[in-house]
Every structure is written in structure tokens, then in C-alpha cells.
MOPAC internal coordinates of N, CA, C and O (Angstrom, degrees):
PM7 1SCF
backbone

  N    0.0000 0     0.00 0     0.00 0    0    0    0
  C    1.4420 1     0.00 0     0.00 0    1    0    0
  C    1.5239 1   109.19 1     0.00 0    2    1    0
  O    1.2310 1   121.26 1   -35.53 1    3    2    1
  N    1.3034 1   115.19 1   144.47 1    3    2    1
  C    1.4557 1   120.91 1  -178.99 1    5    3    2
  C    1.5262 1   110.53 1   -73.27 1    6    5    3
  O    1.2310 1   121.20 1   -36.16 1    7    6    5
  N    1.3083 1   115.31 1   143.84 1    7    6    5
  C    1.4640 1   121.42 1   172.13 1    9    7    6
  C    1.5220 1   106.36 1  -109.97 1   10    9    7
  O    1.2310 1   120.55 1   -64.05 1   11   10    9
  N    1.3010 1   116.56 1   115.95 1   11   10    9
  C    1.4503 1   121.04 1  -179.61 1   13   11   10
  C    1.5227 1   109.29 1  -112.95 1   14   13   11
  O    1.2310 1   120.73 1   -47.13 1   15   14   13
  N    1.3077 1   116.20 1   132.87 1   15   14   13
  C    1.4538 1   121.89 1   179.88 1   17   15   14
  C    1.5313 1   109.91 1   -69.91 1   18   17   15
  O    1.2310 1   120.31 1   -56.56 1   19   18   17
  N    1.3143 1   117.02 1   123.44 1   19   18   17
  C    1.4641 1   123.47 1   177.81 1   21   19   18
  C    1.5262 1   113.79 1    57.43 1   22   21   19
  O    1.2310 1   120.04 1  -150.17 1   23   22   21
  N    1.3248 1   117.52 1    29.83 1   23   22   21
  C    1.4557 1   121.56 1   176.36 1   25   23   22
  C    1.5214 1   109.23 1  -137.32 1   26   25   23
  O    1.2310 1   121.19 1   -30.66 1   27   26   25
  N    1.3205 1   115.33 1   149.34 1   27   26   25
  C    1.4672 1   121.59 1   178.10 1   29   27   26
  C    1.5191 1   108.34 1  -121.15 1   30   29   27
  O    1.2310 1   120.68 1   -40.90 1   31   30   29
  N    1.3191 1   116.30 1   139.10 1   31   30   29
  C    1.4641 1   121.40 1   176.15 1   33   31   30
  C    1.5189 1   107.58 1   -95.07 1   34   33   31
  O    1.2310 1   121.03 1   -51.61 1   35   34   33
  N    1.3244 1   115.64 1   128.39 1   35   34   33
  C    1.4642 1   122.62 1  -178.19 1   37   35   34
  C    1.5271 1   108.39 1  -116.86 1   38   37   35
  O    1.2310 1   120.90 1   -53.16 1   39   38   37
  N    1.3360 1   115.88 1   126.84 1   39   38   37
  C    1.4709 1   122.32 1  -179.73 1   41   39   38
  C    1.5300 1   109.63 1  -112.68 1   42   41   39
  O    1.2310 1   119.40 1   -32.85 1   43   42   41
  N    1.3298 1   118.75 1   147.15 1   43   42   41
  C    1.4652 1   121.56 1   177.32 1   45   43   42
  C    1.5300 1   112.98 1   -58.05 1   46   45   43
  O    1.2310 1   120.00 1   147.55 1   47   46   45
  N    1.3063 1   117.60 1   -32.45 1   47   46   45
  C    1.4662 1   122.08 1  -179.45 1   49   47   46
  C    1.5237 1   111.53 1   -57.22 1   50   49   47
  O    1.2310 1   119.83 1   150.52 1   51   50   49
  N    1.3224 1   117.94 1   -29.48 1   51   50   49
  C    1.4662 1   121.63 1  -179.53 1   53   51   50
  C    1.5298 1   111.94 1   -57.51 1   54   53   51
  O    1.2310 1   120.24 1   152.44 1   55   54   53
  N    1.3466 1   117.14 1   -27.56 1   55   54   53
  C    1.4576 1   122.64 1  -172.39 1   57   55   54
  C    1.5280 1   113.98 1  -112.06 1   58   57   55
  O    1.2310 1   119.77 1  -175.74 1   59   58   57
  N    1.3309 1   118.04 1     4.26 1   59   58   57
  C    1.4653 1   122.78 1  -172.75 1   61   59   58
  C    1.5359 1   111.64 1   -83.84 1   62   61   59
  O    1.2310 1   120.80 1   -63.99 1   63   62   61
  N    1.3279 1   116.07 1   116.01 1   63   62   61
  C    1.4678 1   121.82 1  -179.34 1   65   63   62
  C    1.5256 1   111.93 1   -65.33 1   66   65   63
  O    1.2310 1   119.88 1   157.10 1   67   66   65
  N    1.3215 1   117.83 1   -22.90 1   67   66   65
  C    1.4666 1   121.46 1  -179.58 1   69   67   66
  C    1.5270 1   112.45 1   -78.77 1   70   69   67
  O    1.2310 1   119.98 1   169.24 1   71   70   69
  N    1.3218 1   117.64 1   -10.76 1   71   70   69
  C    1.4646 1   122.06 1  -178.72 1   73   71   70
  C    1.5233 1   110.26 1   -98.20 1   74   73   71
  O    1.2310 1   121.38 1   -28.36 1   75   74   73
  N    1.3205 1   114.96 1   151.64 1   75   74   73
  C    1.4654 1   120.36 1   174.64 1   77   75   74
  C    1.5225 1   108.36 1   -90.58 1   78   77   75
  O    1.2310 1   120.85 1    -9.47 1   79   78   77
  N    1.3111 1   115.97 1   170.53 1   79   78   77
  C    1.4667 1   120.01 1   175.79 1   81   79   78
  C    1.5260 1   109.77 1   -60.89 1   82   81   79
  O    1.2310 1   120.85 1   142.15 1   83   82   81
  N    1.3183 1   115.98 1   -37.85 1   83   82   81
  C    1.4644 1   121.22 1   180.00 1   85   83   82
  C    1.5373 1   111.23 1   -64.84 1   86   85   83
  O    1.2310 1   120.50 1   149.14 1   87   86   85
  N    1.3279 1   116.64 1   -30.86 1   87   86   85
  C    1.4667 1   121.66 1   179.94 1   89   87   86
  C    1.5336 1   112.55 1   -83.95 1   90   89   87
  O    1.2310 1   120.55 1   173.63 1   91   90   89
  N    1.3405 1   116.56 1    -6.37 1   91   90   89
  C    1.4601 1   119.08 1   173.96 1   93   91   90
  C    1.5132 1   116.72 1   123.68 1   94   93   91
  O    1.2310 1   119.28 1   176.73 1   95   94   93
  N    1.3373 1   118.99 1    -3.27 1   95   94   93
  C    1.4653 1   119.51 1   178.35 1   97   95   94
  C    1.5265 1   108.87 1   -66.82 1   98   97   95
  O    1.2310 1   120.19 1   -43.90 1   99   98   97
  N    1.3380 1   117.24 1   136.10 1   99   98   97
  C    1.4665 1   120.65 1  -176.31 1  101   99   98
  C    1.5189 1   112.79 1  -118.78 1  102  101   99
  O    1.2310 1   120.18 1  -179.03 1  103  102  101
  N    1.3130 1   117.26 1     0.97 1  103  102  101
  C    1.4640 1   120.02 1   176.91 1  105  103  102
  C    1.5288 1   108.90 1  -116.98 1  106  105  103
  O    1.2310 1   119.86 1   -23.95 1  107  106  105
  N    1.3367 1   117.87 1   156.05 1  107  106  105
  C    1.4635 1   119.51 1   177.00 1  109  107  106
  C    1.5328 1   110.95 1   -60.68 1  110  109  107
  O    1.2310 1   120.32 1   -25.55 1  111  110  109
  N    1.3230 1   116.99 1   154.45 1  111  110  109
  C    1.4765 1   121.80 1  -179.05 1  113  111  110
  C    1.5188 1   111.86 1   -54.10 1  114  113  111
  O    1.2310 1   120.36 1   142.38 1  115  114  113
  N    1.3545 1   116.91 1   -37.62 1  115  114  113
  C    1.4639 1   118.94 1  -177.27 1  117  115  114
  C    1.5310 1   112.40 1   -72.09 1  118  117  115
  O    1.2310 1   119.61 1   168.05 1  119  118  117
  N    1.3262 1   118.34 1   -11.95 1  119  118  117
  C    1.4691 1   122.45 1   175.82 1  121  119  118
  C    1.5277 1   111.97 1  -103.06 1  122  121  119
  O    1.2310 1   120.17 1   168.81 1  123  122  121
  N    1.3284 1   117.28 1   -11.19 1  123  122  121
  C    1.4638 1   122.15 1  -177.61 1  125  123  122
  C    1.5287 1   110.52 1   -80.29 1  126  125  123
  O    1.2310 1   120.84 1   -19.25 1  127  126  125
  N    1.3361 1   115.99 1   160.75 1  127  126  125
  C    1.4639 1   122.06 1   179.36 1  129  127  126
  C    1.5284 1   109.55 1  -126.69 1  130  129  127
  O    1.2310 1   120.70 1   -18.70 1  131  130  129
  N    1.3187 1   116.26 1   161.30 1  131  130  129
  C    1.4654 1   121.15 1   178.08 1  133  131  130
  C    1.5249 1   109.96 1   -81.28 1  134  133  131
  O    1.2310 1   120.48 1   -53.76 1  135  134  133
  N    1.3123 1   116.69 1   126.24 1  135  134  133
  C    1.4629 1   122.87 1   173.28 1  137  135  134
  C    1.5147 1   115.66 1    55.59 1  138  137  135
  O    1.2310 1   119.41 1  -122.86 1  139  138  137
  N    1.3386 1   118.74 1    57.14 1  139  138  137
  C    1.4648 1   118.93 1   179.01 1  141  139  138
  C    1.5329 1   111.12 1   -67.29 1  142  141  139
  O    1.2310 1   120.88 1   -41.11 1  143  142  141
  N    1.2970 1   115.91 1   138.89 1  143  142  141
  C    1.4659 1   122.26 1   178.49 1  145  143  142
  C    1.5332 1   108.04 1  -105.86 1  146  145  143
  O    1.2310 1   120.61 1   -32.00 1  147  146  145
  N    1.3118 1   116.45 1   148.00 1  147  146  145
  C    1.4640 1   121.14 1  -177.91 1  149  147  146
  C    1.5285 1   110.85 1   -61.63 1  150  149  147
  O    1.2310 1   119.84 1   148.00 1  151  150  149
  N    1.3164 1   117.90 1   -32.00 1  151  150  149
  C    1.4659 1   121.52 1   178.77 1  153  151  150
  C    1.5274 1   110.09 1   -66.18 1  154  153  151
  O    1.2310 1   120.20 1   141.19 1  155  154  153
  N    1.3402 1   117.23 1   -38.81 1  155  154  153
  C    1.4633 1   121.18 1   177.48 1  157  155  154
  C    1.5301 1   110.79 1   -66.94 1  158  157  155
  O    1.2310 1   120.71 1   142.69 1  159  158  157
  N    1.3239 1   116.26 1   -37.31 1  159  158  157
  C    1.4639 1   120.81 1   178.67 1  161  159  158
  C    1.5286 1   109.55 1   -67.03 1  162  161  159
  O    1.2310 1   120.36 1   140.37 1  163  162  161
  N    1.3404 1   116.92 1   -39.63 1  163  162  161
  C    1.4621 1   120.43 1   176.38 1  165  163  162
  C    1.5241 1   110.34 1   -63.37 1  166  165  163
  O    1.2310 1   120.27 1   138.54 1  167  166  165
  N    1.3228 1   117.10 1   -41.46 1  167  166  165
  C    1.4605 1   121.29 1   177.86 1  169  167  166
  C    1.5332 1   110.50 1   -60.53 1  170  169  167
  O    1.2310 1   120.64 1   137.63 1  171  170  169
  N    1.3349 1   116.37 1   -42.37 1  171  170  169
  C    1.4692 1   120.96 1   178.52 1  173  171  170
  C    1.5305 1   110.35 1   -63.07 1  174  173  171
  O    1.2310 1   120.12 1   135.92 1  175  174  173
  N    1.3231 1   117.38 1   -44.08 1  175  174  173
  C    1.4642 1   121.38 1   179.31 1  177  175  174
  C    1.5290 1   110.92 1   -64.22 1  178  177  175
  O    1.2310 1   120.46 1   140.66 1  179  178  177
  N    1.3349 1   116.73 1   -39.34 1  179  178  177
  C    1.4649 1   120.98 1   177.48 1  181  179  178
  C    1.5225 1   110.60 1   -62.69 1  182  181  179
  O    1.2310 1   120.24 1   135.87 1  183  182  181
  N    1.3334 1   117.15 1   -44.13 1  183  182  181
  C    1.4680 1   121.11 1   179.90 1  185  183  182
  C    1.5200 1   111.91 1   -64.34 1  186  185  183
  O    1.2310 1   120.45 1   151.34 1  187  186  185
  N    1.3254 1   116.74 1   -28.66 1  187  186  185
  C    1.4638 1   121.13 1   177.55 1  189  187  186
  C    1.5290 1   112.05 1   -82.75 1  190  189  187
  O    1.2310 1   120.68 1   173.62 1  191  190  189
  N    1.3279 1   116.30 1    -6.38 1  191  190  189
  C    1.4529 1   120.73 1   179.81 1  193  191  190
  C    1.5226 1   113.57 1    77.60 1  194  193  191
  O    1.2310 1   120.56 1  -157.05 1  195  194  193
  N    1.3360 1   116.53 1    22.95 1  195  194  193
  C    1.4601 1   120.95 1   179.42 1  197  195  194
  C    1.5221 1   109.89 1   -85.83 1  198  197  195
  O    1.2310 1   120.73 1   -48.31 1  199  198  197
  N    1.3146 1   116.21 1   131.69 1  199  198  197
  C    1.4598 1   120.74 1   175.79 1  201  199  198
  C    1.5249 1   106.94 1   -71.65 1  202  201  199
  O    1.2310 1   120.10 1   -53.55 1  203  202  201
  N    1.3355 1   117.42 1   126.45 1  203  202  201
  C    1.4580 1   119.46 1  -174.81 1  205  203  202
  C    1.5166 1   111.79 1  -145.52 1  206  205  203
  O    1.2310 1   121.89 1   -16.15 1  207  206  205
  N    1.3371 1   113.99 1   163.85 1  207  206  205
  C    1.4602 1   122.11 1   177.51 1  209  207  206
  C    1.5240 1   107.94 1  -137.27 1  210  209  207
  O    1.2310 1   120.49 1   -49.67 1  211  210  209
  N    1.3115 1   116.68 1   130.33 1  211  210  209
  C    1.4582 1   122.82 1  -177.18 1  213  211  210
  C    1.5215 1   110.74 1   -95.23 1  214  213  211
  O    1.2310 1   120.71 1   -45.82 1  215  214  213
  N    1.3434 1   116.24 1   134.18 1  215  214  213
  C    1.4633 1   122.13 1   172.76 1  217  215  214
  C    1.5280 1   106.27 1  -123.67 1  218  217  215
  O    1.2310 1   120.51 1   -80.56 1  219  218  217
  N    1.3017 1   116.63 1    99.44 1  219  218  217
  C    1.4701 1   122.99 1  -173.16 1  221  219  218
  C    1.5331 1   112.48 1   -73.16 1  222  221  219
  O    1.2310 1   119.86 1   157.59 1  223  222  221
  N    1.3161 1   117.87 1   -22.41 1  223  222  221
  C    1.4681 1   122.16 1  -175.71 1  225  223  222
  C    1.5309 1   114.17 1   -88.23 1  226  225  223
  O    1.2310 1   119.90 1   172.38 1  227  226  225
  N    1.3126 1   117.79 1    -7.62 1  227  226  225
  C    1.4683 1   121.11 1  -174.60 1  229  227  226
  C    1.5314 1   111.71 1   -67.22 1  230  229  227
  O    1.2310 1   121.39 1   -27.86 1  231  230  229
  N    1.3192 1   114.94 1   152.14 1  231  230  229
  C    1.4676 1   122.06 1   179.86 1  233  231  230
  C    1.5191 1   108.87 1  -123.97 1  234  233  231
  O    1.2310 1   120.62 1   -49.55 1  235  234  233
  N    1.3361 1   116.42 1   130.45 1  235  234  233
  C    1.4552 1   121.50 1   178.73 1  237  235  234
  C    1.5240 1   108.44 1   -62.95 1  238  237  235
  O    1.2310 1   119.17 1   -47.76 1  239  238  237
  N    1.3316 1   119.18 1   132.24 1  239  238  237
  C    1.4647 1   121.61 1  -174.75 1  241  239  238
  C    1.5327 1   115.48 1   -54.54 1  242  241  239
  O    1.2310 1   119.53 1   147.52 1  243  242  241
  N    1.3329 1   118.51 1   -32.48 1  243  242  241
  C    1.4689 1   120.08 1  -179.73 1  245  243  242
  C    1.5262 1   112.74 1   -80.14 1  246  245  243
  O    1.2310 1   120.06 1   165.59 1  247  246  245
  N    1.3353 1   117.50 1   -14.41 1  247  246  245
  C    1.4688 1   121.99 1   177.20 1  249  247  246
  C    1.5327 1   109.34 1  -134.60 1  250  249  247
  O    1.2310 1   120.14 1  -110.75 1  251  250  249
  N    1.3348 1   117.34 1    69.25 1  251  250  249
  C    1.4658 1   120.01 1  -174.88 1  253  251  250
  C    1.5298 1   114.26 1   -67.19 1  254  253  251
  O    1.2310 1   119.48 1   168.16 1  255  254  253
  N    1.3070 1   118.59 1   -11.84 1  255  254  253
  C    1.4621 1   121.49 1   179.78 1  257  255  254
  C    1.5285 1   112.19 1   -83.08 1  258  257  255
  O    1.2310 1   119.52 1   167.54 1  259  258  257
  N    1.3276 1   118.51 1   -12.46 1  259  258  257
  C    1.4633 1   122.01 1  -177.01 1  261  259  258
  C    1.5277 1   110.94 1  -114.28 1  262  261  259
  O    1.2310 1   120.84 1   -54.30 1  263  262  261
  N    1.3201 1   116.01 1   125.70 1  263  262  261
  C    1.4656 1   120.51 1   176.16 1  265  263  262
  C    1.5306 1   107.37 1   -82.40 1  266  265  263
  O    1.2310 1   121.06 1   -77.33 1  267  266  265
  N    1.3114 1   115.57 1   102.67 1  267  266  265
  C    1.4614 1   119.56 1  -179.99 1  269  267  266
  C    1.5173 1   112.06 1   -97.73 1  270  269  267
  O    1.2310 1   120.66 1   157.33 1  271  270  269
  N    1.3132 1   116.35 1   -22.67 1  271  270  269
  C    1.4501 1   120.80 1  -174.80 1  273  271  270
  C    1.5214 1   109.70 1    82.86 1  274  273  271
  O    1.2310 1   121.03 1   -16.15 1  275  274  273
  N    1.3282 1   115.64 1   163.85 1  275  274  273
  C    1.4595 1   120.56 1   176.94 1  277  275  274
  C    1.5184 1   108.88 1  -147.58 1  278  277  275
  O    1.2310 1   121.55 1   -20.67 1  279  278  277
  N    1.3063 1   114.65 1   159.33 1  279  278  277
  C    1.4471 1   121.40 1   179.28 1  281  279  278
  C    1.5278 1   107.51 1  -120.93 1  282  281  279
  O    1.2310 1   120.37 1   -50.25 1  283  282  281
  N    1.3115 1   116.90 1   129.75 1  283  282  281
  C    1.4569 1   121.36 1   174.90 1  285  283  282
  C    1.5201 1   106.69 1  -102.17 1  286  285  283
  O    1.2310 1   120.87 1   -57.92 1  287  286  285
  N    1.3334 1   115.94 1   122.08 1  287  286  285
  C    1.4601 1   121.90 1  -174.39 1  289  287  286
  C    1.5227 1   109.41 1  -116.60 1  290  289  287
  O    1.2310 1   120.47 1   -42.76 1  291  290  289
  N    1.3212 1   116.70 1   137.24 1  291  290  289
  C    1.4651 1   120.48 1   173.81 1  293  291  290
  C    1.5228 1   108.39 1   -65.57 1  294  293  291
  O    1.2310 1   121.09 1   -46.32 1  295  294  293
  N    1.3179 1   115.53 1   133.68 1  295  294  293
  C    1.4551 1   121.25 1  -172.03 1  297  295  294
  C    1.5239 1   110.43 1  -107.34 1  298  297  295
  O    1.2310 1   120.70 1   -66.58 1  299  298  297
  N    1.3394 1   116.27 1   113.42 1  299  298  297
  C    1.4572 1   120.24 1   173.96 1  301  299  298
  C    1.5349 1   110.32 1  -117.16 1  302  301  299
  O    1.2310 1   121.16 1  -175.73 1  303  302  301
  N    1.3294 1   115.39 1     4.27 1  303  302  301
  C    1.4644 1   123.21 1   174.76 1  305  303  302
  C    1.5241 1   107.45 1  -149.97 1  306  305  303
  O    1.2310 1   119.40 1   -10.01 1  307  306  305
  N    1.3336 1   118.74 1   169.99 1  307  306  305
  C    1.4692 1   119.96 1  -177.41 1  309  307  306
  C    1.5397 1   112.58 1   -56.44 1  310  309  307
  O    1.2310 1   121.27 1   -32.02 1  311  310  309
  N    1.3339 1   115.17 1   147.98 1  311  310  309
  C    1.4669 1   121.38 1  -177.72 1  313  311  310
  C    1.5196 1   111.69 1   -57.86 1  314  313  311
  O    1.2310 1   119.74 1   140.08 1  315  314  313
  N    1.3190 1   118.11 1   -39.92 1  315  314  313
  C    1.4668 1   120.52 1  -178.89 1  317  315  314
  C    1.5281 1   111.71 1   -63.06 1  318  317  315
  O    1.2310 1   120.18 1   144.22 1  319  318  317
  N    1.3245 1   117.26 1   -35.78 1  319  318  317
  C    1.4715 1   121.16 1   177.54 1  321  319  318
  C    1.5285 1   109.27 1   -65.97 1  322  321  319
  O    1.2310 1   120.55 1   136.89 1  323  322  321
  N    1.3201 1   116.55 1   -43.11 1  323  322  321
  C    1.4730 1   121.25 1   178.40 1  325  323  322
  C    1.5224 1   109.82 1   -61.61 1  326  325  323
  O    1.2310 1   120.19 1   135.68 1  327  326  325
  N    1.3342 1   117.24 1   -44.32 1  327  326  325
  C    1.4675 1   121.69 1  -179.75 1  329  327  326
  C    1.5328 1   110.36 1   -60.97 1  330  329  327
  O    1.2310 1   120.05 1   136.85 1  331  330  329
  N    1.3304 1   117.51 1   -43.15 1  331  330  329
  C    1.4660 1   121.18 1   179.65 1  333  331  330
  C    1.5302 1   111.34 1   -63.72 1  334  333  331
  O    1.2310 1   120.11 1   138.11 1  335  334  333
  N    1.3230 1   117.39 1   -41.89 1  335  334  333
  C    1.4670 1   121.06 1   178.88 1  337  335  334
  C    1.5253 1   110.99 1   -64.30 1  338  337  335
  O    1.2310 1   120.84 1   136.01 1  339  338  337
  N    1.3284 1   115.99 1   -43.99 1  339  338  337
  C    1.4681 1   119.85 1   178.91 1  341  339  338
  C    1.5263 1   109.62 1   -63.79 1  342  341  339
  O    1.2310 1   119.86 1   139.84 1  343  342  341
  N    1.3337 1   117.86 1   -40.16 1  343  342  341
  C    1.4708 1   121.53 1   179.70 1  345  343  342
  C    1.5226 1   111.22 1   -59.46 1  346  345  343
  O    1.2310 1   120.02 1   136.54 1  347  346  345
  N    1.3215 1   117.57 1   -43.46 1  347  346  345
  C    1.4731 1   120.94 1   179.39 1  349  347  346
  C    1.5229 1   110.91 1   -64.55 1  350  349  347
  O    1.2310 1   120.79 1   135.82 1  351  350  349
  N    1.3328 1   116.10 1   -44.18 1  351  350  349
  C    1.4582 1   120.26 1  -179.84 1  353  351  350
  C    1.5268 1   110.65 1   -67.72 1  354  353  351
  O    1.2310 1   120.18 1   142.19 1  355  354  353
  N    1.3210 1   117.26 1   -37.81 1  355  354  353
  C    1.4610 1   122.27 1   178.71 1  357  355  354
  C    1.5319 1   110.86 1   -63.71 1  358  357  355
  O    1.2310 1   120.44 1   140.39 1  359  358  357
  N    1.3217 1   116.77 1   -39.61 1  359  358  357
  C    1.4672 1   120.79 1   177.41 1  361  359  358
  C    1.5297 1   110.55 1   -62.28 1  362  361  359
  O    1.2310 1   120.20 1   140.83 1  363  362  361
  N    1.3375 1   117.22 1   -39.17 1  363  362  361
  C    1.4699 1   121.14 1   177.18 1  365  363  362
  C    1.5267 1   110.74 1   -63.87 1  366  365  363
  O    1.2310 1   120.76 1   135.85 1  367  366  365
  N    1.3257 1   116.15 1   -44.15 1  367  366  365
  C    1.4694 1   121.24 1  -179.78 1  369  367  366
  C    1.5247 1   110.25 1   -61.88 1  370  369  367
  O    1.2310 1   120.42 1   134.11 1  371  370  369
  N    1.3408 1   116.80 1   -45.89 1  371  370  369
  C    1.4703 1   121.30 1   179.92 1  373  371  370
  C    1.5264 1   111.31 1   -63.24 1  374  373  371
  O    1.2310 1   119.82 1   140.27 1  375  374  373
  N    1.3312 1   117.95 1   -39.73 1  375  374  373
  C    1.4672 1   120.06 1  -179.50 1  377  375  374
  C    1.5269 1   110.73 1   -68.95 1  378  377  375
  O    1.2310 1   120.12 1   144.58 1  379  378  377
  N    1.3351 1   117.37 1   -35.42 1  379  378  377
  C    1.4642 1   120.69 1   176.10 1  381  379  378
  C    1.5222 1   110.81 1   -65.52 1  382  381  379
  O    1.2310 1   120.58 1   138.91 1  383  382  381
  N    1.3400 1   116.50 1   -41.09 1  383  382  381
  C    1.4609 1   120.50 1   178.44 1  385  383  382
  C    1.5236 1   110.50 1   -63.32 1  386  385  383
  O    1.2310 1   120.28 1   139.36 1  387  386  385
  N    1.3206 1   117.08 1   -40.64 1  387  386  385
  C    1.4631 1   121.09 1  -179.33 1  389  387  386
  C    1.5196 1   111.38 1   -66.46 1  390  389  387
  O    1.2310 1   119.98 1   143.35 1  391  390  389
  N    1.3223 1   117.64 1   -36.65 1  391  390  389
  C    1.4608 1   120.49 1   180.00 1  393  391  390
  C    1.5268 1   112.23 1   -74.94 1  394  393  391
  O    1.2310 1   120.02 1   157.58 1  395  394  393
  N    1.3278 1   117.57 1   -22.42 1  395  394  393
  C    1.4578 1   121.27 1  -179.92 1  397  395  394
  C    1.5155 1   113.70 1   -86.29 1  398  397  395
  O    1.2310 1   120.23 1   162.08 1  399  398  397
  N    1.3435 1   117.16 1   -17.92 1  399  398  397
  C    1.4570 1   120.16 1  -179.27 1  401  399  398
  C    1.5288 1   109.68 1   -76.62 1  402  401  399
  O    1.2310 1   120.07 1   -41.68 1  403  402  401
  N    1.3247 1   117.48 1   138.32 1  403  402  401
  C    1.4677 1   120.30 1   177.79 1  405  403  402
  C    1.5176 1   111.04 1   -67.28 1  406  405  403
  O    1.2310 1   121.51 1   -29.23 1  407  406  405
  N    1.3058 1   114.72 1   150.77 1  407  406  405
  C    1.4635 1   121.22 1   179.17 1  409  407  406
  C    1.5223 1   110.21 1   -68.74 1  410  409  407
  O    1.2310 1   120.46 1   -48.78 1  411  410  409
  N    1.3425 1   116.72 1   131.22 1  411  410  409
  C    1.4687 1   121.43 1   179.38 1  413  411  410
  C    1.5069 1   109.02 1  -112.63 1  414  413  411
  O    1.2310 1   120.75 1   -38.00 1  415  414  413
  N    1.3116 1   116.18 1   142.00 1  415  414  413
  C    1.4670 1   121.45 1   176.65 1  417  415  414
  C    1.4900 1   111.01 1   -99.02 1  418  417  415
  O    1.2310 1   120.10 1   180.00 1  419  418  417

């Protein structure tokens, strides 16, 4: 894994409710969301005012066959704090998307 000075690598798996802690989820189930996309995570980081860089081609080390993408975020506080903030913002984004989708039968 890369070591970046004053930067944190954020993977979609960290926020995926379908994943276990062993599979890479880093937030509690009640903070996780279904099927987080790297673009949504970037949107959450942007809304939080975090300086970030998107790498769409990256593959999470535990699932090298799937291109999930990753976000590199400038770190001015511990990585776990950043992950928790992004998780809260991501949950808001997902709930807004769900309320905007038309009802399907």
C-alpha cells in the first residue's frame, strides 16, 4: 500500500453496508450505505471542503478484479475522523437520491 505524506486514501468499500469489517468496511453498519460509488464519495468530500483527487482506475487490494476507484484526500486530521465525516455526508447524499427517484411498482 502506498504511503502518502499528509494524504489519506479513501475506498468505496469503507462505506459499503454489504461488506463486513473483514472485507474492508471501516464504518459501523448504521453509518454504511448500499453500493457506494466513488463519484458519490467525491461529491461528499467536495461538500465537506476536503481537497481531493479521484483515481477512477484504482482497484481495492482485497478485490483486485474490480475497478472501484479511490479518492486521495488531503489529511489535516486523523484518517478515521475523515472517514466518519464522509460517511455522514454520503448518507445524506444517498437519502436525497432515494427521495428524488420516482416510485416504481
